[in-house]
N, C-alpha and C positions, 0 to 999 in steps of 0.2 A: 573304753574296754582295757581291763587288764593286760599287761604286756604277755607276750608268749612266755611259758614256762613249762618247765620239766614234768611239773604236776598241775593241771588246772585246778583239781579237786581242792589244793590247798588254799585256792584263791576264790572259792565257790561260796563262803558262808552269806548268810542271809544279810548281814551288816555290810559285808563288802559290796554287795550287788545293790543295796538300797542308796549306800554313798558313792557308788560308781567309781570306786577307789582304784589307784593305779600305782600308789606307793604303799608298801607294807612293811611294817616293821617288827622284827622279831626279838624275844628275848631268849638267849639261847643258855642261861647260866643255871639252869635247873634241870633235872632229871627228864622232865619232858619239856621241850621247847615250845614256846608259844607265840603267835601271833598278837602282839599286845596293842598295836596301833595300825590304823591305816585311814588314808585320806585321798580324795580327788585332788591332784595336783592343779587341774586346770581350773578348778574352783577356788581353792584357797590360796593359789598363787605361790610365789616362791617360797619355799622352805629350806634353810640352810640346815648342816649337819649340826652346827651348834646350836641353832633354835631347836632343832628335834631333840636333842639331849637336854636341854632347859625344859622343853614342854614334860618331856617323859618324866624327869625328877620333880617336877612340880606337882606332878599328880602320884607318883609311885615313890619317891625318895629311894632311887637307887644308886645315888652316889654322884651322877652329873657329869659336866665335862671335865673335872679335874681328874677322875679316875676312869673314865669311860671314853670311847671313840666309836664312830659310825663306820661300819664297813659294809660294802656291797656283799652280798650273800648268794650263795648257789643253792636253793631249798632242794632237800633230798628226802625222799619218804624212808621212814624208818619202820613204821608199822601202819596198820589202817588207822588213819586219823592222826598219826604222829608224824613230825618232821622234825629234820634237822637244819638250820641254817648255816653252812660251811662258809667260813669267812674268806673273803677275796681282798679287794684293793681298799684301803683306808680312803675314807673321804675326809678332805681338809676341811676343818670347822668352817670357814665362809663359804664353802662351795654348796650351790644349789643341789638339791636333791632331784634325779631325774626319775621318771616310772621305773620301777623295779621292786626288788627285794633287799631289805637291809637289816643289819643285826647292831644292836647296841653291846658291844664287847668291852670286857675289862682290859685295861692297858696293863695293869699289874697282877699277877697270879695271887698275891697274897690278899687282893681285895676280892671278895666275893660274896654277893648277897646271899643269906642263907632262907630269905623268904621268897615268897611267890611275887611275881612283878606287879600284879593288882592286888588291892585290897579285896579280900573276902567279901566285904559288904557291897561288892560292885554289881548289885541287881540294878544300880543306877545307870549303867552304860546304856547309852541312847535316849535316856530321859532328860528334857530339859527343865529349867526353872517353872516353865509354864505348866510343863506335866505335872510336876511335883504340887504346884498349887491347886492344879483341878483335883488331885489325889486328895489333898486336904479338903478341900470344899466338899467331896463326896463322902470323906470320912466324918466331918462334922454331921452331916445330915444324919449319919447313923449313931454317932457318939458325940454329942454336943460339948461333953465337958472335958474331953481329950487334949492332947498336946497340938492336935491340928488347929482347933480353934485360937489357942495362943500363936501360933505361926501366922496365923491369917490376920489376927488383930494388929500383929506387928508391921503388917502392909500400911497402915494407916500412917500418914504424914501429918503431924502438927501443922497447924496453919502458920505458926510462926516461921517453921522452918520454910513452909511452901513459898511465903512471901520473900524470905530473905534470899533463897536461892534462885528464885525468879528474877530478882532485882539484879543479882550477881552475875548471872547468865546474860543479862541485857533483855530478858524475855524472848530469847531466840533459840531455836534447837542448836545444840552444840554442834550436831553432826552435819546438818545441811544449812544452817543459817535462815535467814530470813524468806527463802524462795519457796513460794507457793505455802506457805505454812498455811493461811487462811483456808485456801483450798482444801488442806488437808484435817480442818477441824482446829487450829492452833495449837500451840505449845503448851505444855504442862510440865509439872515437875514430877520425876519418878526416882526410884532408889535405883543405884548403881547395883548394888547387890540387896537383895531382900533381907532385912534383919531376922525375921522368923524362920526363914529355910537355911540360914546359915548353918547351923548344928546338924543338919541333915544332908548336909553335901560336902563338907570340907574334906578332903581326900588325901592329906598327907599320911603316908604309911597305914599304920592301922588305926591311927588317931580320929575320933569321930571329929572332934573341933578343938583348937587351941585358944580363941578368943572368946571373951564373953560376948553375948548376944546385944547388950546394951553399947558395946564399942562400935556396933553398927548403925545404932539410932542415933545419927550425927548429920549436920548439914553436909559434911563434906563427902558421905555417901549418898548425895543425891545431885540430879542435873536435869535440866531442861531439855526435853525432847518432843518433837511431834508424835502423837499417840500412835501413829502406824510404825514410826521407827521403834518406839517402844515395845511394841508387839514384837517385832523382830529380836530386839536385844533381849527381852524377856524369854523367848524362845530359843535363845543361844545361836540364832542365825548367823550372828557376827558378833565379834569381841575386839578389845582394844589391847595390845599387848604394850605394856608401859616401859617395858624392858627391850623394845624393838623401835624405839623412836616413837611411841604411841600408834605404832601401825596398825591399821584395821584388818582384821583377818575374817574373811567370810566362809562360813562353812555349810551353809544352806542357799540354795538357788534363789530363795524367795528374798534374800538381800542384795540380789543383784538389780542393777537398775533402777535404785530408788534414790540415788543421789549421794551415795556416801563417798567420801573422800578418800584417799590412800592412807591418810593419816589423820588422827584427831587433832586439828590445831587449836582450838579453843578449849582449853584443859581447864575444867572447873576450878580447883583448888591447888593446882600443882602437885607436889608429892603428898601432900594430906591425902587425897584420894587414891594414890596408888595401891593401897591396900585392898581396897574394895576393887578395883579393876583387875588386880590378880585373882581374887576370889572367884570373879565373874569368868576370866580366862580359864581357872581351872574347871568351874562347873562347865564350861562349853568344851573343853577338851575330854572330860568324861563322857558328854553327850555326842559328841561329832568326831572324836579322834580315837579314843582308847577302844580296844576290842577288835574283833574281827576274826578271832581265831574258830576255824570252822568247827571244832569239837563242842562249841557252845551250841550248836544246832542239833546234837545227839546226844543220847544217853548211851555211855560206853557199855554198860551192861546189856544193853538190847542189841548193841552192834557185836560184841562177844557172842551171843546167842546166835545171831544170824550167821556168822561166820562159821561157829559149829555146826549147824543146820545145813549149811550149803557145802561143808566138808572142804573148806578153803582156808585151814588153817596154815599159814606160810611154812610153819617150821616143821609141821607133823603131816600136812597132806591128808588127802581123803583116806578114809578107813578103808580096809580091804574089800574090794568088790564094789566099793562106791565110786561112781563115775561123776562127771561134771556136768550138769545139765545147763549148756551154754543158752537155751532158752527158756530157763526159769525167769518169770516176770521179774522175780525179785534181783536180778542181775541187770535189769534195765533201768532201775534207778540210779540216782548219783551215786550213793553209798554202796549199792550192789557192784556199780563199775569200780569203785575204787577197792572195794575188797578184792574183786576178780584181777584187777590190774596189779594189786600188790602181790597176791599168790602167784601169778605169772611171772612178776619180774624177780621174785625171789628163786624160782626155779631156774631161771635163764642167767642170772647174774652169777660172774666168777667168784670163787670163793674169797678173792681179796676183797671184794665189796662186803661180803658179810663180814670179814675181819674188820674192816674200816669201822663199820656201824656198832660192832662189839666192842671195839676198843673206845669209842666215843661213849658208849653207855657206861663202860668199866670206869672211864676217867672222870665223867661226872659223879657217878655213884662215889667215887672215893674223894672227890673233893667235899662230897656233901654226906658224907657218912655221919650217921647220928641225927642229922637235921630232918629227915621225913622218916615217916612209918609207912607201910603198904597203904594204911587208910587215906594218908594225905595224896599220895600218888594215884590211887584210884580215884580220889574225889577230883584231883587236878584235870584228870582225862575226862570228866564228865560234863555234860552241860547242866548237871543238877547243882546250880550254885545259888545261894542265898541273894 
């Protein structure tokens, strides 16, 4: 369960609940702060502050450890569905993160990302490689000559590659070795990262991809696995972090208890395979690490209408003669309670608290003047993302 927080609703998104996340990572450097990642620490295992920054930078290209630091954060509600992570103590790079809220903060004011923390094309958050393959298979049945057909064709492995890699790996699963291989159906050769899907999953900044697909159609992008282990690999249930001693990170309960070692000891081709492991890690982070902000579950315009209908605008309050019906069933929902709590808190907060939030908003607006227009901010608060 998520730890106690001043505002449970910030930790109530569908993605957080599905992951049973207890570590929440915020991005504070844009007009509207966003929870950009969340994980279940008991499942994934120890994650250091240094690893967190590296993972975030792999996906979002925000600057990384050289210009950023991880700090514990105290999350405060700014408005309905809007929060700000006030920074607290810095976490030393080698320290393991414990459950709670954290923010990735720039150490130099002169360095400030003027883009959103996540690629606007991130309809892929929560989607695994296996999910995308199934979507391609469905698309091919309707549009046989489209790009999906080419992507699926590139799943095929040349027989010469298959024989070479099988011999190279000693015909054993690189993860579990020879234990119970026959009982699991015998080992086979599979892609580390499917060549045909690469261009649909690369996530560096706003770039769709930076390599040619043919660069992935090589024996170094293959390894021998048990079929059941490959299914877990292809669904991004676990991954290999080559920059952390080839550590195996588990992101799905299905990958527990199947005999995976702490680290990949039998490295297929050394550094020649690193590119492909990193791309698989990035896809895994998109599927099981990035995302989690509660705004993704709601349409901001619908929420604004509800606030108006309920007469619970925190700045203006009810219209003359309008009273709050605390028995209104709309106030019994999660979003209804969040609206009411924000309204009541703004009425009870001392003026100093209002001033602090207003100063923050002015500070961020000043840093980012000219970087956003009203439509940008409106869309940023909405769940209507492509």
